[in-house]
C-alpha positions as a Python dict, from the first residue, in 0.01 Angstrom:
ca = {
    (1, 'M'): (0, 0, 0),
    (2, 'D'): (-71, 248, -279),
    (3, 'K'): (-150, 590, -130),
    (4, 'S'): (-446, 647, -363),
    (5, 'L'): (-594, 311, -262),
    (6, 'F'): (-543, 399, 104),
    (7, 'E'): (-707, 739, 59),
    (8, 'S'): (-1000, 582, -125),
    (9, 'L'): (-1053, 326, 152),
    (10, 'K'): (-1021, 594, 418),
    (11, 'T'): (-1278, 814, 244),
    (12, 'S'): (-1518, 520, 205),
    (13, 'L'): (-1486, 424, 570),
    (14, 'N'): (-1546, 782, 682),
    (15, 'E'): (-1858, 797, 463),
    (16, 'A'): (-1982, 470, 615),
    (17, 'I'): (-1930, 609, 965),
    (18, 'E'): (-2118, 927, 872),
    (19, 'H'): (-2404, 717, 740),
    (20, 'T'): (-2430, 507, 1056),
    (21, 'E'): (-2434, 827, 1262),
    (22, 'G'): (-2719, 964, 1048),
    (23, 'K'): (-2505, 1243, 902),
    (24, 'R'): (-2513, 1116, 543),
    (25, 'E'): (-2781, 977, 312),
    (26, 'V'): (-2682, 692, 84),
    (27, 'R'): (-2851, 497, -191),
    (28, 'T'): (-2973, 157, -87),
    (29, 'R'): (-3097, -138, -283),
    (30, 'K'): (-3297, -430, -152),
    (31, 'V'): (-3217, -768, -298),
    (32, 'S'): (-3429, -1073, -245),
    (33, 'I'): (-3289, -1420, -287),
    (34, 'K'): (-3523, -1702, -370),
    (35, 'P'): (-3479, -2023, -170),
    (36, 'I'): (-3316, -2310, -354),
    (37, 'P'): (-3584, -2550, -475),
    (38, 'K'): (-3594, -2906, -348),
    (39, 'F'): (-3567, -3171, -617),
    (40, 'T'): (-3735, -3509, -603),
    (41, 'S'): (-3591, -3821, -762),
    (42, 'E'): (-3840, -3775, -1046),
    (43, 'D'): (-3726, -3415, -1096),
    (44, 'S'): (-3363, -3524, -1122),
    (45, 'K'): (-3439, -3787, -1381),
    (46, 'E'): (-3671, -3555, -1577),
    (47, 'I'): (-3408, -3280, -1592),
    (48, 'R'): (-3141, -3524, -1710),
    (49, 'K'): (-3368, -3668, -1979),
    (50, 'K'): (-3479, -3321, -2091),
    (51, 'V'): (-3117, -3228, -2167),
    (52, 'E'): (-3074, -3569, -2332),
    (53, 'L'): (-2776, -3688, -2129),
    (54, 'T'): (-2684, -4026, -1992),
    (55, 'Q'): (-2634, -4057, -1618),
    (56, 'L'): (-2258, -4059, -1675),
    (57, 'L'): (-2254, -3743, -1890),
    (58, 'F'): (-2498, -3567, -1656),
    (59, 'A'): (-2274, -3656, -1361),
    (60, 'Q'): (-1964, -3529, -1541),
    (61, 'M'): (-2140, -3204, -1629),
    (62, 'L'): (-2230, -3148, -1263),
    (63, 'G'): (-1895, -3264, -1128),
    (64, 'V'): (-2035, -3559, -935),
    (65, 'S'): (-2005, -3934, -974),
    (66, 'K'): (-2241, -4150, -1177),
    (67, 'K'): (-2334, -4329, -853),
    (68, 'T'): (-2445, -3994, -709),
    (69, 'V'): (-2681, -3937, -1003),
    (70, 'E'): (-2808, -4295, -966),
    (71, 'A'): (-2877, -4229, -597),
    (72, 'W'): (-3065, -3906, -678),
    (73, 'E'): (-3280, -4081, -934),
    (74, 'A'): (-3346, -4376, -702),
    (75, 'G'): (-3447, -4140, -421),
    (76, 'T'): (-3167, -4262, -194),
    (77, 'N'): (-3003, -3917, -184),
    (78, 'V'): (-3104, -3568, -288),
    (79, 'P'): (-2891, -3305, -462),
    (80, 'N'): (-2740, -3045, -232),
    (81, 'G'): (-2500, -2753, -247),
    (82, 'S'): (-2393, -2645, -593),
    (83, 'A'): (-2562, -2947, -754),
    (84, 'M'): (-2897, -2797, -662),
}
């Protein structure tokens, strides 16, 4: 391991320890993450039509199968994970 990298990590860890012991003030930043919205079958179809894509092209763009898009639009399944 590069000595400068080791020294940098060591310094950072010592600073973190000092902070947890109340010996050092650090800048903090609060980040809020909005919940992922739930999409209805109508939403899925509306989004696809708004971007003017066929089910096949929409599916390819999202990396899913055409049958998956059909199921979303029929209300059989709902998008999840990265498709949301």
